[in-house]
FIZAPA-625522 format. One record per residue (C-alpha): residue in one letter; z, x, y. Coordinates in Angstrom, 2 decimals, always signed. Each point is the difference from the previous one (the first is absolute). Example, Ala and Ser with C-alpha at 12.3 -4.5 7.8 and 13.67 -1.06 7.14 Angstrom:
A;+7.80;+12.30;-4.50
S;-0.66;+1.37;+3.44
***
This chain:
X;+0.00;+0.00;+0.00
X;+0.88;+2.83;+2.39
X;-3.36;+1.70;-0.68
X;-1.78;-3.28;+0.72
X;+1.83;-0.40;+3.29
X;-0.82;+3.57;+1.01
X;-3.65;-0.51;-0.90
X;-0.16;-3.16;+2.11
X;+1.63;+1.75;+2.94
X;-2.46;+2.87;-0.32
X;-2.94;-2.37;+0.08
X;+1.38;-1.70;+3.10
X;+0.70;+3.26;+1.79
X;-2.97;+2.23;-0.75
X;-2.67;-2.04;+1.80
X;+2.10;+0.13;+3.16
X;+0.43;+3.74;+0.16
X;-2.51;+2.78;-0.39
X;+2.37;+2.84;+0.83
X;-1.11;+3.12;-1.80
X;-3.24;-1.59;-1.19
X;-3.34;+1.48;+1.07
X;-2.16;-2.21;+2.19
X;-3.64;+0.05;+1.01
X;-0.78;-2.21;+2.98
X;-3.69;-0.72;+0.60
X;-1.24;-1.29;+3.34
X;-3.38;-1.03;+1.38
X;+1.11;+1.85;+3.13
X;+2.83;+2.52;+0.21
X;+1.26;+0.83;+3.50
X;+1.81;+3.28;-0.57
X;+0.74;+0.72;+3.72
X;-0.63;+3.64;-0.89
X;-3.75;-0.14;+0.49
X;-2.85;-2.47;-0.37
X;+0.52;-3.15;-2.02
X;-1.11;+0.25;-3.64
X;-2.35;-2.67;-1.32
X;+0.70;-0.95;-3.61
X;+2.99;+2.30;-0.19
X;+3.20;+0.43;-1.96
X;+3.54;+1.31;+0.29
X;+1.77;+1.43;-3.05
X;+3.80;-0.15;+0.01
X;+2.41;+1.92;-2.19
X;+3.80;+0.16;+0.24
X;-0.01;-1.78;+3.33
X;-2.43;+2.42;+1.64
X;-3.71;+0.00;+0.76
X;-1.76;+2.50;-2.27
X;-3.67;-0.87;+0.59
X;-2.06;-1.76;+2.67
X;-3.77;-0.28;+0.00
X;-3.11;-1.93;-1.07
X;+0.37;-2.10;-3.12
X;-2.81;+1.99;-1.63
X;+2.33;+3.02;-0.08
X;+2.84;-1.89;-1.70
X;+0.63;+0.88;-3.65
X;+2.56;-2.45;-1.44
X;+2.18;+1.25;-2.85
X;+0.27;-3.47;-1.46
X;+3.70;-0.64;+0.41
X;+0.07;-0.64;+3.76
X;+0.72;-3.34;+1.60
X;-3.22;-1.10;+1.76
X;+0.15;-1.87;+3.31
X;-3.04;-1.14;+1.97
X;-0.31;-1.00;+3.63
X;-2.58;-0.64;+2.66
X;+1.63;+2.14;+2.68
X;+2.62;+2.74;-0.41
X;+1.95;+1.46;+2.92
X;+3.09;+2.17;+0.20
X;+3.22;-1.99;+0.02
X;+0.58;-1.19;+3.57
X;+2.63;+1.67;+2.18
X;+1.81;-2.15;+2.59
X;+0.83;+2.34;+2.90
X;+2.93;-2.02;+1.36
X;+1.82;-3.04;-1.33
X;+3.47;-1.43;-0.58
X;-0.75;-1.41;-3.45
X;+2.88;+0.51;-2.40
X;+2.56;-0.14;+2.81
X;-1.40;-3.23;+1.43
X;-0.15;-2.70;-2.65
X;-2.34;-2.94;-0.50
X;+2.69;-2.69;+0.32
X;+0.70;+1.01;+3.63
X;+3.68;-0.84;-0.35
X;+3.11;+2.01;+0.75
X;+0.38;+1.29;-3.55
X;-3.42;+1.69;-0.09
X;-0.24;+1.27;+3.60
X;+1.22;+3.58;-0.29
X;-2.56;+1.52;+2.34
X;+2.26;+0.03;+3.07
X;+3.69;+0.64;+0.66
X;+0.84;-1.29;+3.47
X;+3.43;+1.61;+0.30
X;-1.33;+2.98;+1.97
X;-3.25;+0.96;+1.78
X;+0.01;+3.51;-1.48
X;+0.40;+0.41;-3.77
X;-2.32;+2.71;-1.36
X;+2.33;+0.56;-2.94
X;-0.91;-3.35;-1.61
X;-2.08;+0.81;-3.07
X;-2.87;-2.26;-1.04
X;+0.63;+0.86;-3.63
X;+3.46;-1.60;+0.20
X;-1.43;-3.32;+1.25
X;-3.15;-0.16;-2.12
X;-0.26;-2.76;-2.59
X;-2.50;+1.12;-2.64
X;-0.05;-3.51;-1.50
X;-0.96;-1.68;+3.27
X;-2.85;-2.47;-0.53
X;-1.89;+1.37;+3.02
X;-0.53;+3.30;-1.81
X;-1.79;-1.76;-2.83
X;-1.95;-2.10;+2.52
X;-1.44;+2.94;+1.98
X;-0.70;+1.86;-3.25
X;-2.25;-2.85;-1.12
X;-2.30;+0.82;+2.92
X;-0.29;+3.63;-1.10
X;+2.89;+1.57;+1.95
X;+1.57;+2.67;-2.21
X;+1.96;+2.08;+2.53
X;+1.99;-1.17;+3.01
X;+1.69;+1.80;+2.87
X;+2.88;-2.37;+0.56
X;+3.31;-0.06;+1.79
X;+2.08;-1.48;+2.77
X;-1.68;-2.33;+2.48
X;-0.90;+1.22;+3.50
X;+2.48;-2.38;+1.61
X;+2.46;+2.56;+1.38
X;-0.12;+3.35;+1.76
X;+0.64;+1.84;-3.29
X;+0.29;-2.58;-2.81
X;+0.04;+2.49;-2.92
X;-2.19;+1.97;-2.35
X;-3.19;-0.71;-1.92
X;-1.12;+1.04;-3.45
X;-3.18;+0.17;-2.09
X;-0.02;-1.76;-3.36
X;-2.36;-1.36;-2.65
X;-0.22;-3.77;-0.51
X;+0.60;+0.02;-3.76
X;+3.24;-1.93;+0.40
X;+2.15;+2.26;-2.16
X;+3.27;+1.62;+1.01
X;-0.22;+1.54;+3.46
X;+0.73;+3.46;-1.38
X;-3.00;-0.27;-2.34
X;-2.53;-1.14;+2.62
X;+1.02;+1.85;+3.17
X;-2.25;+2.82;+1.26
X;+1.83;+0.98;+3.21
X;+3.58;-1.32;+0.37
X;+0.15;+0.89;+3.72
X;-3.50;-0.11;+1.44
X;+0.59;-0.64;+3.72
X;+2.65;-1.11;+2.47
X;-1.06;-3.32;+1.51
X;+0.24;-0.39;+3.75
X;-1.02;-2.61;+2.56
X;-0.90;+0.82;+3.58
X;-1.29;-3.51;+0.71
X;+1.36;-3.45;+0.82
X;+1.55;-0.20;-3.46
X;+2.45;+2.79;+0.87
X;+1.51;-1.86;+2.95
X;+3.22;-1.92;-0.55
X;+2.42;-2.11;+2.02
X;+2.59;+2.77;-0.10
X;-1.64;+3.42;-0.32
X;-2.64;+1.21;+0.53
X;-0.94;-2.61;+2.56
X;-2.96;+1.86;+1.48
X;-2.66;+2.46;-1.11
X;+1.54;+2.77;+2.07
X;+3.35;-0.50;-1.74
X;-1.70;-0.06;-3.41
X;-1.78;+3.31;+0.70
X;+3.19;+1.52;+1.38
X;+2.01;-1.03;-3.07
X;-2.57;+1.42;-2.37
X;-0.32;+3.21;+1.98
X;+3.78;+0.46;+0.01
X;+0.17;-0.50;-3.77
X;-2.64;+2.68;-0.52
X;+1.90;+2.37;+2.30
X;+3.20;-0.74;-1.91
X;-1.82;+0.75;-3.25
X;-1.21;+3.32;+1.39
X;+3.58;+0.90;+0.87
X;+1.09;-1.15;-3.47
X;-2.56;+2.34;-1.58
X;+1.26;+2.91;+2.09
X;+3.59;-0.71;-0.97
X;-0.90;-0.28;-3.68
X;-1.82;+3.33;+0.04
X;+3.14;+1.75;+1.27
X;+1.77;-0.81;-3.26
X;-2.46;+2.00;-2.10
X;+1.60;+3.34;-0.89
X;-1.74;+3.36;-0.29
X;-0.20;-0.26;-3.79
X;-1.57;-3.46;+0.22
X;+3.11;-1.97;-0.96
X;+0.88;-3.01;+2.08
X;+3.18;-1.65;+1.13
X;-1.50;-3.00;+1.73
X;+1.96;-2.52;+2.03
X;-0.04;-3.73;-0.58
X;-3.51;-1.38;-0.58
X;-1.51;-2.51;+2.42
X;-2.72;-2.11;-1.64
X;-1.37;-1.19;+3.32
X;-0.37;+3.53;+1.31
X;-1.49;+1.17;-3.30
X;-2.75;-2.61;+0.31
X;-0.82;+1.01;+3.56
X;+0.18;+3.67;-1.01
X;-2.63;-0.64;-2.65
X;-2.28;-1.30;+2.76
X;+0.74;+2.99;+2.24
X;-0.73;+2.46;-2.80
X;-3.38;-1.64;-0.62
X;+0.87;-1.11;-3.53
X;-0.03;-3.71;+0.84
X;-2.37;-1.66;+2.50
X;+1.24;-2.48;+2.59
X;-1.89;-3.25;-0.57
X;-0.23;-1.48;+3.51
X;-0.76;-3.70;+0.39
X;-1.82;-0.36;+3.32
X;-2.66;-2.46;+1.21
X;-0.23;+0.33;+3.78
X;-1.75;+3.05;+1.47
X;+3.18;+0.98;+1.84
X;+1.98;-0.12;-3.26
X;-2.61;+2.14;-1.74
X;+0.26;+2.43;+2.92
X;+3.79;+0.14;-0.43
X;-0.44;+0.83;-3.69
X;-2.49;+2.79;+0.73
X;+2.29;+1.36;+2.73
X;+2.87;+0.16;-2.47
X;-2.19;+1.74;-2.57
X;-1.00;+2.67;+2.51
X;+3.54;+0.47;+1.32
X;+1.63;+0.58;-3.39
X;-2.97;+1.21;-2.01
X;+0.65;-2.58;-2.71
X;-2.46;-1.69;-2.39
X;-0.83;-3.52;+1.21
X;-2.04;-2.83;-1.51
X;-0.93;-2.97;+2.18
X;+0.66;-3.43;-1.45
X;-1.80;-3.05;+1.41
X;-1.80;+1.48;+3.02
X;-1.72;-3.14;+1.31
X;-1.03;+1.76;+3.22
X;-0.90;+3.30;-1.66
X;-3.57;-0.35;+1.29
X;+1.42;+0.68;+3.49
X;+1.62;+3.25;-1.19
X;-2.62;+1.47;-2.32
X;-0.34;+3.36;+1.75
X;+3.78;+0.48;+0.10
X;+0.45;-1.05;-3.63
X;-2.77;+2.28;-1.19
X;+1.36;+2.96;+1.98
X;+3.47;-0.54;-1.46
X;-1.29;-0.03;-3.58
X;+2.08;-3.09;-0.74
X;-1.37;-2.34;-2.72
X;+0.09;-3.79;+0.35
X;+1.12;-2.76;-2.34
X;-2.04;-2.64;+1.80
X;+1.27;-3.57;+0.28
X;-1.42;-2.54;-2.46
X;-3.39;-1.02;+1.38
X;+0.85;-3.71;-0.03
X;+3.53;+0.30;+1.41
X;+0.78;-2.74;+2.53
X;-1.02;+1.12;+3.52
X;+2.96;-0.93;+2.17
X;+2.82;+1.80;+1.79
X;-0.38;+3.75;-0.15
X;-2.97;-0.48;-2.37
X;-1.91;-2.19;+2.47
X;-2.54;+2.73;+0.78
X;-0.87;+0.92;-3.58
X;-3.60;+0.26;-1.12
X;-1.62;-0.47;-3.39
X;-2.00;+3.16;+0.78
X;+2.93;+2.35;+0.68
X;-0.06;+1.50;-3.49
X;-3.72;+0.83;+0.21
X;+0.38;+1.48;+3.49
X;+2.82;+2.28;-1.12
X;-1.95;+1.09;-3.08
X;-3.06;+0.76;+2.14
X;+2.25;+2.12;+2.23
X;+1.10;+2.07;-3.00
X;+3.56;-1.34;-0.15
X;+1.50;-0.52;-3.49
X;+0.48;-3.76;-0.43
X;+1.57;-1.89;-2.90
X;+0.34;-3.76;-0.36
X;+3.39;-1.61;-0.41
X;+1.19;-3.46;-0.97
X;+2.89;+0.26;+2.46
X;+3.09;-2.14;+0.26
X;-0.02;-3.79;+0.13
X;+3.14;-2.00;+0.72
X;-1.40;-3.12;-1.68
X;-1.17;-0.93;-3.51
X;-1.71;+1.67;-1.83
X;+1.57;+2.96;+1.88
X;-3.03;+2.27;-0.33
X;-3.71;+0.23;+0.54
X;-2.47;+1.54;-2.45
X;-1.64;+3.28;+1.03
X;-3.13;-0.83;-2.02
X;-0.77;-2.96;+2.27
X;+1.05;+1.82;+3.18
X;-2.31;+2.92;-0.80
X;-2.75;-2.47;-0.90
X;+0.27;-1.56;+3.44
X;-0.18;+3.48;+1.54
X;-3.17;+0.55;-2.03
X;-1.46;-3.05;+1.71
X;+0.91;+1.41;+3.41
X;-1.45;+3.46;+0.31
X;+1.29;+1.87;-3.07
X;-2.38;+1.04;-2.73
X;+0.80;-1.01;-3.57
X;+1.05;+3.56;-0.85
X;+2.21;+0.32;+3.09
X;+1.67;-3.33;-0.71
X;+0.67;+0.93;-3.62
X;+1.24;+3.44;+1.06
X;+2.57;-1.68;+2.29
X;+1.68;-1.53;-3.05
X;-0.44;+2.86;-2.47
X;-0.46;+3.68;+0.79
X;+0.92;+0.05;+3.71
X;+3.50;-1.51;-0.36
X;+0.51;+2.24;-3.04
X;-0.78;+3.04;+2.16
X;+2.22;-1.10;+2.87
X;+2.86;-0.67;-2.43
X;-0.55;+3.34;-1.72
X;-0.68;-1.51;-3.43
X;-3.77;+0.57;-0.21
X;+0.57;+2.46;-2.84
X;+0.99;-3.01;-2.10
X;-1.64;-3.17;+1.36
X;-2.68;-1.23;+2.39
X;-3.11;+1.09;-1.91
X;-1.35;+0.08;-3.53
X;+0.00;+3.68;-0.92
X;+0.90;+1.99;-3.09
X;+3.71;+0.78;-0.10
X;+1.12;-2.84;+2.24
X;+2.10;-3.01;-0.99
X;-2.06;-2.62;-1.80
X;+0.35;-2.72;+2.65
X;-3.04;-2.30;+0.05
X;-0.87;-3.36;+1.55
X;-2.74;-2.05;-1.68
X;-2.06;-2.69;+1.73
X;-2.75;-2.42;-1.03
X;-1.96;+0.59;+3.22
X;+0.17;+1.59;+3.43
X;+3.75;+0.52;+0.56
X;-0.30;-1.15;+3.62
X;-1.67;-3.32;-0.79
X;+2.41;-2.94;+0.13
X;-1.40;-1.47;-3.22
X;+0.54;+3.22;-1.98
X;+2.86;+0.15;-2.49
X;+2.14;+2.94;-0.99
X;-0.50;-0.16;-3.75
X;+2.50;+2.67;-0.93
X;+2.27;+2.79;+1.11
X;+0.88;+3.22;-1.81
X;+2.95;+2.11;+1.14
X;+0.82;+3.36;-1.56
X;-2.37;-0.84;-2.84
X;+1.75;-3.28;-0.78
X;-1.61;-3.41;+0.39
X;+2.24;-1.63;+2.58
X;-1.79;-3.31;+0.64
X;-0.15;-3.10;-2.15
X;-3.76;-0.33;+0.39
X;-0.66;+2.88;-2.41
X;+2.61;-0.77;-2.62
***
C-alpha cells in the first residue's frame, strides 16, 4: 500500500517539476538579446543553465530531453522597479508591508524581511513572462527602506533571491513630503544630506578601531549608518524617485556632491534634463508608459523612453508602485506601449530584459539567452507586444514555472 501511495504521489509531482531534467525549447523566433533574432531556433537547457542556443538545424537531441515548442521565445522578463511581494493583491492592512510610516528615514529596513514569496501577485506577473523583479519599499517616504532582486519562482526567499540588498530607495518628490517632516523639498534635501554626512563621519570613526595587525574592536553598530555607508562607498546605489525636472536636478546635484551611485526612478520630466542626465552617467528606471498623468506626473510623455534611448541614456521599464488593486502594472504591456510611441521592437524588449539586468548588475545571469546564463525563458504565441498574444509558458532556472506548459 505504501509503495502504491508513493507511486501515485510521484505521478502527481513529476509533471509539475522539471528540475534537473534536460530541456530543449524550440521557437519559430528566438530573441536572444545578445545579437540578431534566430528564426527557427532552439535553446538547450541542462541543470538550470543554458548550454546551447542556435538554429534548430544545429540541434542534436539525445532522446531523453523534455521537448517544448513555442512561437516566440524571449529571455525571462526583468521588472526594473516594483513593490510586488511587499505590496499584496488584497490591498488590505495585512498585506501592505511596502511602507512603514513611523519615520521618514529608515534605510535599515530590509526588503527581504518584508517579502512574501507566496504572494499571489508574484504568480500573476510571472504568468506574463516576468521571471526577475527588483522589488522593495514603496517610494512614499524620504528613505522608505531597501530593495532587493529576486526570481519569481515563489519558493523560500533564501532560495530565489539574487541580491538581498540591491539599492536604498529614496524619494525627492511630492511623495517624500509629510505633515510633520520633511514639509518642503529643501528640508528633504537637507535631511538626506545630513544623513550622508553623518554616515561619512561614522565611516571615519569605524576605521579608527582597526588596529595595525588588522584586528578590530568596533563600537556599537548602527544599522541606519551602515546602510548609508554602503551608498557612500559605492557598493549600493541610491534609487531616487523623482518626476519633476527640479527633483531630478536635486538628485543629480547630490550624486555629484557625494560621488555616489544614483539610479533615477520615475523621471516623468526627464526629457527636459537629457543633457544633464547623460553627462552624469545616471541610468533611468522610467515610469510605466501608461501611468496616470496627474500631479507631479502631469507632464509625462509616451515618448520619453524613446527620447532617452536615442540620447544614449540607459533606460529600463518598471511596473512601479500602485496604491490600488491590483497593486502593480505589467512591464510587458508598458514596454509594448513604448514600442508604439517611438521605441523600436528591440529597444522595447531590451528595456525589460538585458538593460535592467545590466543596471542591476545581474547581466551575467539573466537578461539574455546565452550559454552559461540562468535558463530563464518566456514563451509567447505571437508578438509579445500585441494585446492578443498569450504567454504560453515560463521557465525559470530550467524549471517549468507556469501552468500552461505542465
